[in-house]
N, C-alpha and C positions, 0 to 999 in steps of 0.2 A: 294377562294375569290370571291365575286360577287359585280357588280356595286352599289347595293344596300347598301353593306357595307360602300363603299366609301361615298355615300350620306349622310347615317346615321351619321357616324362618322364627317364629315365635318359640319353636322347642329348642333351637339352636342357642338363642339369645338365653333362655330360662337354664338351659343344660351347660352353657359356658364352653362349648365344642362340638364340632361335627361328630366326632367319634361317640360322645355321649348321646347325643340327639339321635343319632342313626340306631342306637341299641334302644332307645326308649320308643322310637314311633312304630314299627322297627322298618327301616330303609337301608340298602347298601349305602355306606359312606360315600363312595364316587358317584353313585346316583344322586345322592343328596347334595353334593358338592356341585354337580351340574345343574341341579334346579336352581341354586341360589345364584350361580354364575348367569344362568339365562334371565332370572328375575333383576339382577344388577343390570345386565345388559339392556333390558327393556326399559328400565327406569333411567338408565344414563347416569347412574350414581354407584359408589361404593357404599353398602351396607354394612359390612363386617370388616374389621381388623383381623386378620389371620395370622397367628404365630405358632410356634411349638407348644406354647402353655394353652392354646385355646381359641377363642373367637369372642371378639366383644364388639357390641355395634358402634357405628361413627355416629357422627351427630345426625346425619340422614337417617341411619340404621335406627337410632333410638326413636325418631319420630315416626318413623315406619312401623316400628315394634308398637307403639303407642296406639296406633290406628288400627294395625292388624289385630292386636288383642282385643280391642274394643269390638270390632266387627264380629270376630268368633265367640266372644261372649254373648252378643246379641244373637246370634243364630243359634247358640246352645239354648238361649232363652226361649225360643219360639215354641218346641215342643211343650215346655213346662206352662207357657200361658195358655195354649190350645187345650192342652187336657186338664187343667185346672178350671176351665170355663164349664165344663161339664162332669161335676162330679168332685170327689175328695181332691183336696189340693196335694199335688205330688211334684217331686223334682229334687235337685241336689241344689243346697244352698253352701257357697263358700263363706265362711265366717272367721274372721281373726280377732285375737285378743292380746293385750299386752300380757307377758308372763306372769305378771303379778296377779291381775284380775282372774287370768285362766286357771290360776292355782286354787280359786276357791268357787269359780263361776262355771268352769266348763262342764264338769260332771253334773251339776243341778241342772244346765240347759240341756244337755244330752238326754238327761233322765225325763225332763219335762216334755221334750220334742217328741221322744218315742211314744209318750202317753197321750199325748193331744194331736201331734202331727205324724202318725205312724209311717206314712207315705212319703215323708221327706226325710232326705239323707243329708247330714251334716258332715261337711269338710272342714275341719278345723285347722288353723295356722295359729302359731304363737310367735310375735316378733315385737321390737319395739314399736311404739305408738306411730313415730314418723314413718318408718317403713310399711306400717299398714296402711297408713295414708296413701303412700305411693302406689300400694297395690290396688287401692281401691280406683285411683286415678287410670291406671292401666289395665283396670277391668279384669284382674286375676282373684280380686275378691269382691263378693256382693255386699258384705257389711263388715263393720269392724267395731269392736268396743275397746276405745282407748281412753288415756289419759291425756288431757291437754292441759297447757299452763294459759295461754291465751285461744278464745274461739278460733276453731280451724276454719278457714276461709275456703271457697270452692267446694263444701261439702253440703248435703243435707244432713243437718245434725240434730240430735235430741239430747241434750244434757240430762244426766239423771241424779247424779249427786255429786256432791264435793267432799274431797277425801283429805284430811289433815295428813302431813308427813311425820314419820317416827324416825327416831335415832335407834337403830337396831344394835346392840351390843352383846358381847360374850357374857353369858350369866356368871356372876361371881357370887360366893356365899357372903350373905349379909349386906348387898348391894342390890337396890331395886328402885330406881328413880321412876317418878311419876312423870316429870317433866325435865327439859334440859334447854338453857337458854342457847340461843342461836351462836352467840359469840364464842362459847365454851368448844365449838366444833374445830376453831383453830388449832387447839392443842390435841387433837385426836387423829390417829392414823384411820384414812377411810378408804373403803371398797365402794367405788361409784361406776355407774355405766360411762361407757366410751362415746366419744361424739361420733355422729349427731344422735341426740336422745333428749326428749322433751325435759325429762326430769332434770338431767345433767345441765341442760341450758339453764333452766330456771335457778338452780343451785349457784353457778358460776355467776349470774347476774347478781344474786343476794350475797355471794361471797365478795364481788367486787364492791357493792355498795356499802358491805360492812368493813372494807379494808382487810378482808382475811386472804390469806393465801392458803389454801386447802392443802393439807399432806395427805395426797392421793397415792396410795401403796399398792392398789390393785385396781383394774378395770374389767368388768364384765356386763354384758348385757341382760343376762338371765337370772330371773329371780331365784331360781335354785343355787345358782353359781354365787351370787351375792351372800345368800343365807347360808350356803356351806363355808364360804371364806370366813364368816363372822363366827360360825360354830368352831371352826378350826383355830380360832384366836388371832387371826391376822389382823383385825381391826373391827371397825364399826362400818355400818352403811345406813342410808338414809331410803326409807321405803314407803310408799303410801298405803301401809298396812301395818296394824299394831298387835295383830292377834294371831299367833302361831300355835294355837292349842291343838290344831286337827293335823299338824304337820308332825313327820318324824324329827326327832330330835328337838322338840319344842322346849324341853327343859334347860337347853343349852343357849338359849338366847333370850334378852329382855329387851322390851321397848319403851322409849320415854318419847312423850309428845315434845315437838319443838315449839318453844315460846320465843317471840310471839309466832302466833300460829302461821302456818305456811300451808296453802292448799294447793291440789290439783283438781281439775274437773273430769268426772267420767262421763263420757258422751258415746251415743251410737253414731256413727257417721257411714253414710252412703254416698252415691255419685249424685251429684246435683244435676247432672245432665241426662243421665239415662235412667229412667223410672225403673224401681224394682218389679221384677216378676213377683206373680201371687204367691209363690212360695217362699222368697225371702223377704215379702211383705209380712206374711205370717210369722216368720222366724224374729222378725225385727219386734214385732209386738210381743211376742212370746220372752223375747231377751228381756225388754223393759219390765215385763211383768216378774221375772226371776230376780232380777236386779233390785227392783224396789222391795221384793218379798225378803230378800237378804238384809237389806239394810234395815227395813222396818221392823221385821219380826225377829231376825236372830242378832240385832244390835251390833252391827259391824263398827269396829273401834274407830273412833275418828271421822264416820262418816254421816254427812247431812243432805237428806234428801232435797232435790230441786224442784221436782214436780209432785202435785198433790198425790 
């Protein structure tokens, strides 16, 4: 088994097919197929389910992917560690954020990183918090800023602030609520994240406890998609954000706090098993500073700092 086998296999799983992986590596598709076939023969297991629709890992393949991605990630960190020991910290840091958090923090972090850590390049990903956690586990991300309902186990985590949830509604003349009782959600058409999703899981639990069957008229994972649906008048959504003053179309929505209060916790997570390389450690500290500055100085609606 050689490192190229690990790289090829990881790329196939991430691309979802041999043809797409071959275009990205680049390696001729027949040669790529031969390499994976040789790897499967050496290991004595089938790693991929092959079909006309693409390739997906078997149970053995999923386990192999996790280990292979971790090995490749550690190898990529070696030059960063060595170079950072003698001089200015440098390297690539892969960071993820939930789409809601990225909508107001990604630009601030990029600007601050360029000024303070000019030799570090950030690679941003935006996804649901649960998916970002999975990517920390498979070593395709170094850090992630996520929302949590309960403390996420298996990670090194730094909780930063807790955030109240808001009901976000189409803006109507003469109607602007400051707060809304949770029970009133039973009568409202809702646009919610699809499962699996941290916010959706918490809301479903609260709906069940209150004896509410929600009227879910649409589902979308992305913050911009939920906001766009509300602006179009399709329904209401529930978000850990209540200030839309910096976004296009801000006059078309209004936000009301849910009563009694419902909270999510914003936390920075990283692998509990693999120490961060110096560049990622530096970005983690910078990210914490940016978040706390946003909450403390700019008065993020519904946010309460958890660290001094």
